[in-house]
Structures are given as C-alpha cells and as structure tokens.
DOPA-451805 format. One line per field, with one value per residue: residue number from 1; x, y, z of N, C-alpha, C, O in turn. Coordinates in steps of 0.1 Angstrom, whole numbers, plus 5000, padded with zeros to 4 digits. Example, Ala and Ser with C-alpha at 12.3 -4.5 7.8 and 13.67 -1.06 7.14 Angstrom:
2
k: (1/2);
nxx: (5132/5128);
nyy: (4943/4978);
nzz: (5078/5071);
caxx: (5123/5137);
cayy: (4955/4989);
cazz: (5078/5071);
cxx: (5132/5129);
cyy: (4967/5000);
czz: (5078/5079);
oxx: (5142/5134);
oyy: (4967/5011);
ozz: (5085/5080);
//
This chain:
248
k: (1/2/3/4/5/6/7/8/9/10/11/12/13/14/15/16/17/18/19/20/21/22/23/24/25/26/27/28/29/30/31/32/33/34/35/36/37/38/39/40/41/42/43/44/45/46/47/48/49/50/51/52/53/54/55/56/57/58/59/60/61/62/63/64/65/66/67/68/69/70/71/72/73/74/75/76/77/78/79/80/81/82/83/84/85/86/87/88/89/90/91/92/93/94/95/96/97/98/99/100/101/102/103/104/105/106/107/108/109/110/111/112/113/114/115/116/117/118/119/120/121/122/123/124/125/126/127/128/129/130/131/132/133/134/135/136/137/138/139/140/141/142/143/144/145/146/147/148/149/150/151/152/153/154/155/156/157/158/159/160/161/162/163/164/165/166/167/168/169/170/171/172/173/174/175/176/177/178/179/180/181/182/183/184/185/186/187/188/189/190/191/192/193/194/195/196/197/198/199/200/201/202/203/204/205/206/207/208/209/210/211/212/213/214/215/216/217/218/219/220/221/222/223/224/225/226/227/228/229/230/231/232/233/234/235/236/237/238/239/240/241/242/243/244/245/246/247/248);
nxx: (5008/5019/5038/5022/5010/5032/5039/5017/5018/5042/5035/5016/5033/5050/5030/5023/5047/5054/5050/5017/5013/5034/5026/5003/5010/5016/5033/5054/5080/5082/5107/5113/5136/5147/5156/5181/5216/5231/5216/5217/5244/5246/5253/5230/5226/5248/5249/5224/5203/5213/5209/5182/5173/5185/5170/5142/5143/5154/5137/5115/5116/5115/5134/5136/5153/5156/5172/5184/5210/5212/5186/5155/5126/5103/5104/5095/5068/5035/5021/5025/5036/5031/5058/5078/5088/5111/5118/5134/5133/5116/5083/5073/5084/5104/5091/5072/5089/5100/5076/5071/5092/5087/5062/5069/5085/5067/5047/5021/5027/5021/5019/5033/5042/5051/5079/5092/5122/5139/5162/5169/5168/5189/5192/5169/5173/5197/5188/5169/5143/5129/5105/5083/5089/5081/5052/5054/5068/5050/5030/5042/5044/5017/5010/5023/5009/4984/4988/5000/4981/4983/4977/4992/5021/5055/5080/5113/5137/5166/5182/5193/5228/5254/5266/5257/5255/5273/5273/5260/5234/5225/5203/5181/5189/5192/5165/5152/5164/5152/5125/5124/5130/5108/5087/5092/5091/5066/5049/5037/5046/5071/5106/5138/5173/5205/5230/5253/5278/5288/5302/5329/5363/5377/5367/5348/5366/5390/5399/5406/5381/5363/5335/5318/5296/5289/5292/5317/5333/5330/5310/5288/5283/5276/5253/5236/5233/5221/5197/5185/5183/5164/5142/5136/5129/5106/5089/5087/5075/5046/5017/5032/5030/5033/5014/4990/4984/4960/4957/4968);
nyy: (4988/5013/5015/5019/5042/5060/5059/5070/5096/5104/5106/5127/5148/5151/5158/5183/5197/5197/5216/5224/5222/5204/5180/5175/5170/5145/5122/5127/5151/5166/5175/5192/5196/5216/5229/5246/5245/5252/5241/5215/5209/5210/5190/5175/5153/5155/5181/5192/5173/5161/5181/5187/5163/5160/5179/5170/5143/5113/5094/5109/5125/5133/5136/5149/5154/5170/5182/5202/5215/5248/5255/5270/5284/5276/5248/5238/5244/5235/5244/5265/5298/5332/5353/5339/5319/5297/5287/5266/5248/5223/5223/5219/5193/5188/5193/5173/5151/5156/5154/5127/5115/5126/5113/5086/5087/5094/5076/5060/5074/5096/5131/5156/5181/5202/5213/5234/5238/5261/5268/5286/5305/5318/5311/5323/5350/5356/5354/5374/5373/5385/5399/5382/5364/5365/5359/5333/5319/5320/5305/5280/5272/5271/5250/5229/5229/5222/5197/5180/5181/5197/5224/5240/5248/5253/5276/5280/5301/5303/5332/5347/5350/5376/5374/5380/5408/5425/5422/5419/5412/5425/5441/5424/5404/5416/5423/5398/5389/5407/5400/5374/5379/5396/5378/5359/5375/5384/5364/5344/5318/5316/5321/5335/5329/5343/5344/5357/5356/5332/5324/5326/5314/5281/5260/5230/5217/5224/5249/5283/5307/5337/5356/5339/5321/5297/5280/5280/5251/5253/5271/5257/5240/5258/5268/5246/5244/5269/5267/5246/5257/5278/5264/5248/5269/5279/5257/5254/5278/5294/5287/5282/5259/5237/5218/5191/5186/5184/5152/5138);
nzz: (5000/5008/4988/4966/4973/4973/4946/4934/4945/4933/4906/4908/4917/4894/4875/4885/4883/4856/4826/4814/4785/4778/4789/4775/4749/4726/4705/4676/4667/4636/4613/4585/4561/4534/4501/4482/4472/4495/4515/4507/4511/4538/4566/4580/4597/4614/4624/4629/4636/4661/4680/4681/4689/4714/4727/4725/4726/4711/4701/4696/4674/4639/4611/4580/4551/4519/4492/4465/4445/4429/4421/4412/4430/4418/4414/4436/4437/4431/4409/4380/4385/4380/4370/4383/4369/4352/4321/4314/4335/4355/4370/4403/4407/4425/4449/4449/4452/4477/4493/4490/4504/4529/4534/4535/4558/4578/4579/4595/4619/4646/4647/4667/4661/4633/4615/4591/4574/4555/4530/4505/4474/4462/4435/4423/4430/4416/4390/4387/4399/4420/4424/4424/4444/4471/4472/4461/4481/4501/4490/4488/4516/4522/4506/4518/4543/4535/4521/4540/4559/4581/4598/4615/4610/4616/4605/4595/4582/4562/4557/4527/4522/4523/4499/4473/4472/4462/4435/4401/4403/4426/4435/4433/4449/4474/4478/4480/4503/4521/4518/4528/4555/4562/4558/4578/4602/4602/4609/4636/4640/4628/4618/4612/4601/4603/4578/4570/4582/4576/4554/4551/4554/4556/4530/4521/4505/4515/4508/4511/4515/4509/4516/4500/4478/4488/4520/4547/4561/4589/4589/4579/4600/4620/4608/4609/4636/4642/4628/4642/4668/4664/4655/4678/4696/4683/4685/4713/4720/4730/4712/4690/4675/4692/4699/4694/4661/4634/4618/4587);
caxx: (5000/5028/5044/5012/5008/5044/5038/5006/5024/5052/5028/5011/5044/5054/5020/5023/5059/5056/5041/5005/5014/5043/5019/4992/5015/5021/5037/5068/5082/5087/5115/5115/5147/5147/5162/5191/5229/5235/5209/5222/5257/5245/5252/5220/5228/5259/5248/5210/5195/5217/5204/5167/5172/5188/5159/5130/5144/5157/5125/5103/5118/5117/5141/5135/5160/5157/5176/5192/5216/5210/5172/5145/5116/5092/5105/5087/5055/5027/5015/5033/5033/5036/5070/5088/5091/5123/5113/5143/5131/5103/5075/5068/5089/5112/5081/5066/5099/5100/5064/5072/5101/5080/5052/5076/5090/5057/5036/5017/5031/5013/5028/5031/5045/5058/5087/5098/5134/5140/5174/5168/5166/5200/5189/5159/5179/5206/5181/5160/5129/5126/5092/5073/5094/5073/5040/5058/5072/5037/5023/5049/5040/5003/5009/5026/4999/4973/4991/5003/4969/4988/4975/5002/5035/5065/5089/5126/5142/5179/5183/5205/5240/5257/5274/5253/5252/5283/5272/5250/5220/5225/5190/5172/5195/5188/5150/5148/5167/5141/5112/5126/5129/5095/5079/5095/5088/5051/5042/5042/5053/5082/5118/5149/5186/5215/5241/5263/5291/5291/5308/5344/5371/5381/5355/5349/5378/5402/5404/5402/5371/5358/5322/5315/5282/5287/5297/5328/5330/5325/5297/5277/5281/5269/5240/5227/5230/5211/5184/5180/5179/5152/5131/5132/5123/5092/5081/5084/5068/5031/5010/5041/5029/5036/5001/4987/4977/4951/4964/4963);
cayy: (5000/5024/5017/5025/5056/5067/5060/5080/5109/5108/5111/5140/5158/5153/5166/5197/5204/5198/5225/5217/5218/5193/5168/5172/5167/5132/5120/5131/5164/5164/5186/5190/5205/5216/5241/5244/5239/5254/5231/5202/5207/5209/5177/5176/5143/5159/5195/5196/5163/5159/5192/5186/5150/5163/5187/5163/5128/5108/5087/5118/5134/5128/5146/5146/5164/5168/5195/5201/5228/5256/5253/5280/5280/5270/5234/5234/5248/5225/5250/5276/5311/5343/5360/5331/5307/5294/5278/5254/5240/5217/5229/5210/5180/5186/5193/5159/5142/5159/5148/5112/5112/5128/5103/5074/5088/5097/5066/5054/5082/5107/5142/5167/5194/5201/5225/5235/5246/5264/5275/5287/5319/5322/5310/5333/5363/5357/5356/5386/5370/5389/5405/5372/5355/5365/5351/5319/5314/5318/5294/5268/5269/5268/5237/5219/5228/5214/5183/5173/5182/5203/5238/5246/5245/5263/5278/5286/5304/5308/5343/5347/5356/5389/5371/5387/5422/5433/5416/5425/5409/5430/5446/5413/5397/5424/5422/5385/5389/5415/5392/5363/5385/5400/5366/5353/5384/5387/5352/5340/5305/5316/5327/5334/5329/5351/5336/5366/5353/5318/5321/5329/5304/5270/5253/5216/5213/5229/5261/5295/5315/5349/5361/5330/5317/5285/5283/5272/5239/5258/5278/5247/5235/5269/5269/5236/5248/5280/5261/5238/5266/5285/5254/5245/5280/5279/5246/5256/5290/5292/5290/5280/5246/5227/5212/5182/5191/5174/5143/5137);
cazz: (5000/5009/4975/4957/4977/4968/4931/4931/4949/4923/4894/4911/4916/4880/4869/4890/4879/4842/4819/4808/4771/4776/4792/4765/4736/4723/4691/4672/4660/4623/4608/4570/4556/4520/4495/4471/4475/4509/4523/4503/4517/4553/4571/4591/4607/4623/4629/4632/4643/4675/4689/4684/4696/4728/4733/4726/4727/4697/4696/4694/4663/4626/4603/4566/4543/4505/4487/4453/4442/4418/4417/4415/4439/4410/4414/4448/4435/4423/4397/4376/4391/4371/4374/4390/4360/4344/4311/4313/4347/4357/4380/4413/4408/4438/4459/4450/4457/4491/4499/4490/4515/4542/4535/4540/4572/4588/4578/4608/4630/4651/4648/4677/4655/4620/4613/4578/4574/4541/4526/4491/4470/4455/4421/4420/4431/4405/4377/4388/4401/4434/4426/4427/4454/4483/4470/4459/4494/4508/4483/4492/4529/4521/4500/4529/4553/4529/4517/4552/4568/4593/4597/4623/4605/4619/4594/4598/4569/4562/4549/4518/4527/4517/4487/4460/4474/4454/4421/4392/4408/4440/4439/4435/4461/4486/4479/4485/4518/4528/4517/4538/4569/4564/4559/4591/4613/4602/4613/4650/4639/4618/4623/4602/4607/4596/4573/4565/4588/4575/4541/4551/4560/4548/4525/4522/4497/4522/4502/4518/4508/4515/4510/4490/4476/4497/4534/4551/4569/4602/4586/4578/4614/4627/4602/4614/4650/4642/4624/4653/4679/4661/4655/4691/4701/4678/4691/4727/4722/4731/4699/4679/4670/4702/4702/4684/4649/4627/4611/4573);
cxx: (5009/5035/5035/5010/5020/5043/5028/5011/5034/5046/5022/5021/5048/5043/5020/5035/5060/5046/5029/5007/5023/5036/5009/4997/5020/5025/5051/5068/5089/5095/5117/5125/5148/5153/5172/5205/5233/5227/5214/5235/5257/5244/5242/5221/5238/5255/5234/5203/5200/5211/5190/5165/5175/5177/5146/5131/5145/5144/5113/5106/5119/5123/5142/5142/5160/5160/5184/5197/5212/5196/5163/5134/5104/5092/5098/5073/5047/5021/5024/5027/5039/5048/5080/5093/5105/5119/5121/5141/5117/5096/5070/5074/5097/5102/5075/5076/5100/5088/5065/5081/5094/5069/5058/5080/5079/5046/5034/5021/5021/5023/5024/5033/5052/5066/5094/5110/5138/5153/5175/5166/5177/5198/5179/5164/5189/5200/5169/5146/5124/5111/5081/5077/5085/5060/5043/5061/5059/5029/5029/5045/5026/5002/5012/5015/4987/4976/4995/4991/4973/4987/4985/5016/5044/5074/5101/5133/5157/5180/5195/5216/5243/5265/5270/5251/5262/5283/5261/5236/5217/5211/5181/5176/5190/5172/5146/5152/5156/5128/5113/5124/5115/5085/5080/5089/5073/5043/5046/5049/5064/5094/5128/5163/5195/5226/5253/5277/5295/5299/5322/5351/5374/5368/5358/5361/5391/5407/5398/5393/5367/5345/5318/5300/5279/5295/5310/5324/5324/5312/5286/5273/5272/5255/5231/5223/5219/5197/5177/5175/5166/5140/5127/5125/5108/5083/5077/5076/5053/5025/5020/5041/5031/5023/4998/4979/4969/4960/4959/4955);
cyy: (5013/5027/5023/5039/5065/5069/5070/5094/5114/5113/5124/5151/5161/5161/5181/5204/5206/5208/5218/5213/5206/5180/5165/5167/5153/5131/5126/5144/5161/5177/5183/5201/5204/5229/5237/5241/5241/5246/5217/5199/5207/5194/5177/5165/5147/5172/5200/5186/5161/5169/5190/5173/5152/5171/5179/5148/5122/5101/5096/5128/5126/5139/5141/5157/5160/5181/5192/5215/5235/5256/5265/5275/5273/5254/5228/5238/5239/5231/5262/5289/5322/5350/5352/5320/5308/5284/5265/5245/5235/5225/5218/5197/5178/5186/5179/5149/5144/5153/5133/5108/5115/5118/5090/5075/5089/5086/5060/5062/5092/5119/5152/5180/5192/5214/5224/5244/5248/5273/5275/5302/5324/5322/5321/5347/5365/5360/5365/5383/5374/5393/5394/5362/5354/5356/5336/5312/5311/5306/5280/5263/5264/5254/5226/5218/5220/5200/5174/5173/5188/5218/5246/5242/5256/5264/5285/5288/5309/5320/5343/5354/5369/5386/5379/5402/5431/5428/5423/5423/5415/5434/5435/5405/5403/5422/5409/5383/5396/5407/5381/5368/5389/5389/5360/5362/5387/5375/5347/5326/5304/5324/5327/5334/5337/5341/5344/5363/5339/5314/5326/5318/5293/5262/5238/5210/5217/5242/5273/5303/5327/5354/5352/5327/5306/5288/5275/5260/5243/5264/5268/5241/5245/5270/5259/5239/5259/5275/5254/5247/5273/5276/5250/5256/5281/5269/5248/5269/5287/5296/5287/5266/5234/5221/5202/5188/5180/5165/5141/5124);
czz: (5000/4995/4965/4960/4972/4953/4927/4934/4938/4911/4896/4911/4902/4873/4873/4884/4864/4836/4813/4794/4769/4779/4782/4752/4735/4709/4689/4665/4647/4618/4593/4566/4541/4514/4485/4478/4490/4519/4520/4509/4532/4557/4583/4601/4618/4631/4633/4641/4658/4685/4691/4691/4711/4735/4735/4728/4713/4692/4694/4683/4650/4618/4589/4558/4528/4499/4474/4449/4430/4412/4421/4423/4431/4411/4427/4448/4427/4410/4393/4382/4383/4378/4381/4381/4353/4334/4310/4325/4348/4368/4390/4415/4421/4450/4461/4455/4472/4498/4500/4502/4528/4545/4541/4555/4582/4588/4591/4620/4634/4653/4658/4671/4641/4618/4599/4578/4560/4539/4511/4487/4461/4440/4416/4421/4419/4391/4377/4390/4415/4435/4429/4438/4466/4482/4468/4472/4502/4503/4487/4506/4530/4516/4511/4539/4548/4527/4529/4561/4581/4592/4606/4619/4609/4607/4598/4584/4571/4552/4540/4524/4520/4504/4475/4461/4466/4439/4413/4397/4422/4444/4442/4447/4474/4489/4485/4500/4526/4529/4528/4552/4572/4566/4573/4603/4613/4606/4627/4650/4629/4624/4611/4609/4597/4591/4568/4570/4585/4562/4539/4558/4551/4544/4526/4514/4503/4516/4510/4510/4516/4508/4499/4489/4486/4510/4537/4559/4583/4600/4585/4592/4621/4621/4608/4629/4651/4638/4636/4665/4676/4660/4669/4698/4696/4684/4705/4729/4722/4718/4687/4673/4679/4708/4691/4673/4642/4618/4597/4572);
oxx: (5006/5036/5039/5008/5018/5046/5031/5008/5034/5050/5022/5019/5051/5047/5017/5034/5066/5035/5031/5003/5021/5038/5006/4990/5028/5021/5059/5058/5100/5089/5123/5122/5149/5155/5172/5205/5239/5232/5216/5238/5267/5235/5246/5219/5237/5259/5233/5198/5191/5208/5185/5155/5168/5175/5140/5121/5137/5142/5103/5098/5123/5118/5147/5138/5162/5152/5190/5190/5207/5194/5165/5131/5096/5082/5097/5066/5052/5017/5029/5015/5051/5047/5091/5101/5109/5117/5117/5148/5107/5102/5064/5070/5096/5105/5074/5072/5102/5090/5061/5078/5095/5067/5052/5078/5081/5036/5043/5019/5014/5033/5012/5026/5058/5060/5101/5109/5140/5155/5180/5162/5175/5201/5182/5160/5188/5205/5160/5137/5115/5105/5072/5070/5083/5057/5036/5058/5058/5023/5022/5042/5022/4993/5005/5012/4982/4969/4994/4991/4968/4996/4987/5021/5042/5076/5101/5134/5160/5179/5206/5214/5235/5270/5279/5247/5260/5293/5253/5227/5208/5206/5173/5168/5186/5168/5137/5145/5152/5122/5103/5118/5109/5076/5070/5083/5068/5030/5059/5057/5067/5092/5127/5164/5194/5230/5262/5287/5305/5303/5327/5346/5374/5360/5368/5364/5402/5419/5387/5396/5368/5345/5314/5293/5268/5303/5313/5312/5315/5303/5275/5262/5262/5245/5219/5212/5210/5187/5165/5164/5157/5129/5115/5115/5099/5072/5066/5070/5048/5028/5016/5050/5030/5021/5002/4970/4971/4969/4947/4950);
oyy: (5022/5038/5032/5048/5076/5080/5078/5104/5125/5123/5133/5161/5173/5170/5189/5216/5216/5210/5207/5202/5198/5170/5153/5160/5149/5140/5128/5149/5156/5188/5173/5213/5194/5239/5226/5235/5232/5243/5209/5187/5203/5187/5179/5168/5142/5173/5210/5189/5160/5166/5192/5172/5147/5169/5180/5142/5126/5101/5091/5137/5114/5150/5131/5169/5149/5191/5181/5225/5228/5258/5271/5263/5266/5248/5216/5237/5234/5223/5268/5291/5322/5354/5357/5312/5319/5272/5255/5235/5241/5233/5208/5190/5167/5180/5174/5140/5134/5146/5127/5098/5106/5113/5084/5066/5085/5087/5054/5057/5097/5118/5156/5190/5181/5225/5214/5256/5239/5283/5266/5310/5334/5332/5328/5356/5376/5366/5365/5389/5367/5392/5397/5352/5343/5348/5327/5301/5300/5299/5271/5251/5255/5246/5216/5207/5211/5191/5162/5166/5184/5225/5258/5232/5267/5255/5296/5279/5317/5318/5338/5364/5373/5396/5385/5408/5443/5430/5431/5431/5410/5431/5435/5400/5396/5421/5408/5377/5391/5407/5378/5361/5386/5389/5357/5357/5393/5376/5346/5324/5294/5332/5319/5338/5336/5332/5339/5366/5334/5303/5328/5313/5295/5259/5233/5198/5215/5246/5273/5307/5327/5356/5357/5329/5305/5298/5265/5258/5237/5263/5271/5239/5242/5273/5262/5237/5259/5279/5256/5244/5274/5279/5250/5254/5284/5271/5245/5270/5279/5307/5290/5262/5222/5220/5203/5196/5168/5169/5142/5121);
ozz: (4993/4991/4957/4951/4967/4948/4918/4926/4935/4905/4887/4905/4899/4865/4864/4880/4860/4841/4808/4790/4760/4773/4779/4745/4744/4701/4698/4659/4646/4619/4590/4567/4535/4522/4479/4488/4495/4530/4528/4513/4538/4553/4595/4613/4629/4642/4639/4652/4666/4696/4703/4699/4720/4747/4746/4731/4704/4680/4689/4681/4650/4617/4586/4559/4525/4499/4472/4448/4420/4401/4432/4424/4437/4409/4429/4458/4417/4402/4402/4384/4379/4390/4384/4385/4349/4337/4304/4326/4344/4376/4385/4424/4427/4460/4472/4463/4479/4509/4510/4509/4538/4556/4549/4563/4594/4595/4597/4632/4625/4660/4659/4675/4639/4620/4597/4581/4553/4545/4505/4496/4454/4433/4406/4413/4413/4383/4369/4384/4421/4446/4436/4441/4471/4490/4472/4474/4508/4510/4490/4508/4537/4520/4512/4543/4555/4531/4528/4572/4591/4587/4603/4625/4604/4600/4605/4576/4579/4540/4544/4531/4510/4498/4468/4451/4464/4432/4418/4394/4429/4455/4451/4455/4483/4500/4493/4507/4536/4539/4535/4560/4582/4574/4580/4612/4622/4606/4629/4659/4623/4633/4602/4620/4585/4598/4562/4563/4591/4560/4529/4568/4539/4552/4531/4516/4498/4519/4515/4498/4528/4496/4488/4498/4492/4511/4530/4562/4588/4608/4590/4595/4628/4628/4611/4633/4660/4644/4639/4670/4685/4665/4671/4705/4704/4687/4710/4740/4714/4713/4676/4666/4676/4720/4680/4675/4645/4612/4595/4561);
//
C-alpha cells in the first residue's frame, strides 16, 4: 500500500511540475529541411539532428531532408506562378519528391508538430525573380499545410548571405533577403537565421574562401545549430505549433 501511495504521489508531483502543454502533447516532432545547395551541403545528421534530439528525445523526432543545388523555387510549387518561372526547369517535381520522403518517414506516426526549414533563393535572386518570390514562398508553405493536413506548421528560413550584394544581381538579392525576413517576422510560427558570417574560412575542399556563395565547413556547422535553435524556440513558444495538429 505504501508503494502504491508513493507511486501516486510521484505522478502527482510530476503533473504539477511539468508545463501543461508538455503533458498534453504526444507524438513526434517532424522537421522538414529543403532548399538548394547550401541546404544540400549541410550535414543535418551531424549538425542539426543531435540538437533537436537532445531537446525532445531521439525517439520523438523525425528529420527529413531533401535538397538540390542551383534550383528556382518553382520546382517546389505545384503549379506555375507568374513572374517566377524558368522555362528550362520543371514545376513542382522537387516538391513531389520531398512529399514522398515525408510520407515514408511519417507513415503510421502521430505528429506533435511540423517545422519546415528552408534554405533557398540564390537562384531566383541571380536571375532577377525577386518580385514574385514572396507570393511563391507563401504558396509553398500553404501547399505543405494542405498536403500534410497540418495547419500549424513552423517555418525557419535561412536568409540569403551577403554574397550577392556586390554583384550585378544585387538589387534582387537584397530584395529576397528582405522578403525572407518580412515573411518570418510577420508570422508567429516563423523565424529566420543570419548567414552573413558563414561564408568565410576553409571550405569543404580545404580552400580559403571569403564572402563565397557557399559556406565554410565551420559555417555549415553553425548553420545547422542556428536552424535547430530557432526550430526548438518555435516549438516551445506558446502558439508556435507545440500542440497536436490534425492528422492527414
């Protein structure tokens, strides 16, 4: 009897000490990482996953990454959008590939939260598509909400680095940087990370670079850490997705 009394008391103490939202949430936290080369070159297994696993527990996270270098955002849109098209590129194929990966990873799982981590925009900046980039980004997030059946999707954006600010495409580069920040700061479940300090140093080939399009080896480590930190903050924030969402 005393053992049962002690057990019941322990449960009561845990219930009082733990935040209500932590007790209510069951299931796994899904992190979807996508974009072009700076996402493709990020070793998520080494620099992102360990941090979110340490926060939530390895058995409570799912990390899905699918990225491809040099691609415009149209390859993640299910339908053509005015002002964002590149006639030499397909529309929506990378999005469908990403969805297939997510579907395999989440089959039979219950999701506590979904966080979309996006590192893209270099291609659209270089080819002068900044005017349509904001609506395209909004469309992409809406697609994910609809196709995953998850109205509460957190979004973490890696803002374009300062690489393109001294080049011919500087105006479009700067505009997309602004759009990415505005998108993140106008939504309670979104955040952005700075990358201006990540493209100096030794790259993955051991070559010294400065203000490069791609990041240094240290830069990619820091990028993964920043993505993880922002994702954790959004999930922990009240109203930031740390509640059970509707299942597909």
